[in-house]
C-alpha positions as CSV (number, residue, x, y, z in Angstrom):
1,X,289.2,280.7,161.6
2,X,288.5,283.1,164.4
3,X,285.6,285.0,165.8
4,X,285.0,287.9,168.2
5,X,283.1,287.5,171.5
6,X,280.4,290.2,171.9
7,X,279.8,292.0,175.2
8,X,277.1,289.5,175.9
9,X,279.5,286.6,175.6
10,X,278.2,285.5,172.2
11,X,280.2,284.3,169.2
12,X,279.1,283.7,165.6
13,X,280.1,280.3,164.5
14,X,281.8,280.7,161.0
15,X,279.6,279.5,158.1
16,X,282.1,276.8,157.0
17,X,281.9,275.3,160.5
18,X,278.1,275.5,160.6
19,X,277.9,273.8,157.2
20,X,280.4,271.1,158.2
21,X,278.4,270.2,161.3
22,X,275.0,270.8,159.8
23,X,274.2,273.5,162.4
24,X,271.1,275.6,161.7
25,X,269.1,277.9,163.9
26,X,267.7,275.9,166.9
27,X,270.5,273.3,166.7
28,X,271.9,272.4,170.1
29,X,275.7,272.3,170.5
30,X,278.1,271.1,173.3
31,X,281.4,272.5,174.3
32,X,283.8,269.8,175.5
33,X,287.2,270.0,177.1
34,X,289.9,267.6,175.8
35,X,292.5,266.1,178.1
36,X,294.9,268.7,176.6
37,X,292.7,271.5,177.8
38,X,291.3,272.5,174.4
39,X,287.6,273.2,174.0
40,X,285.8,271.7,171.1
41,X,282.4,272.3,169.6
42,X,280.2,269.4,168.8
43,X,276.5,268.9,167.8
44,X,274.5,267.9,170.9
45,X,271.6,266.5,168.8
46,X,271.9,263.9,166.0
47,X,272.4,265.4,162.6
48,X,269.2,265.4,160.5
49,X,269.0,262.8,157.7
50,X,270.2,264.0,154.4
51,X,267.6,265.2,151.9
52,X,268.3,262.1,149.9
53,X,267.6,259.7,152.8
54,X,263.9,260.6,152.7
55,X,263.8,259.4,149.1
56,X,265.8,256.2,149.6
57,X,263.7,253.1,149.0
58,X,260.8,254.9,147.3
59,X,260.3,253.8,143.6
60,X,256.6,254.3,143.6
61,X,253.7,252.4,145.0
62,X,252.5,249.3,143.3
63,X,255.3,248.8,140.9
64,X,257.3,245.6,141.1
65,X,261.0,245.5,140.2
66,X,260.2,243.8,136.9
67,X,257.7,246.6,136.0
68,X,260.3,249.3,136.9
69,X,262.9,247.6,134.8
70,X,260.4,247.3,131.9
71,X,259.7,251.1,132.1
72,X,263.4,251.8,132.3
73,X,264.2,249.7,129.2
74,X,261.2,251.0,127.3
75,X,259.6,247.5,127.1
76,X,255.9,247.4,126.4
C-alpha cells in the first residue's frame, strides 16, 4: 500500500492499516526507526478492549450458575 504526502506533510493511513491497528480519530501513533533504517507505524496508546470484553463475565445479577443452567435447559 502506498499513500501520497500532502503539501502540509500529512498522509492518510490506508483503511486496512487503520482497521488492523484499531486506529480511530484521536488515536495516538508513534513512528519508530528499525535498526535497518525503516520507519514503522505503531499505536502509541493501548488498543481499546473489544466490544465483547465489556460483556465478558456478565450473565445477569442475582442468578446462580444452577439457575442459569436450569433456564438454559428449560427446567422449572
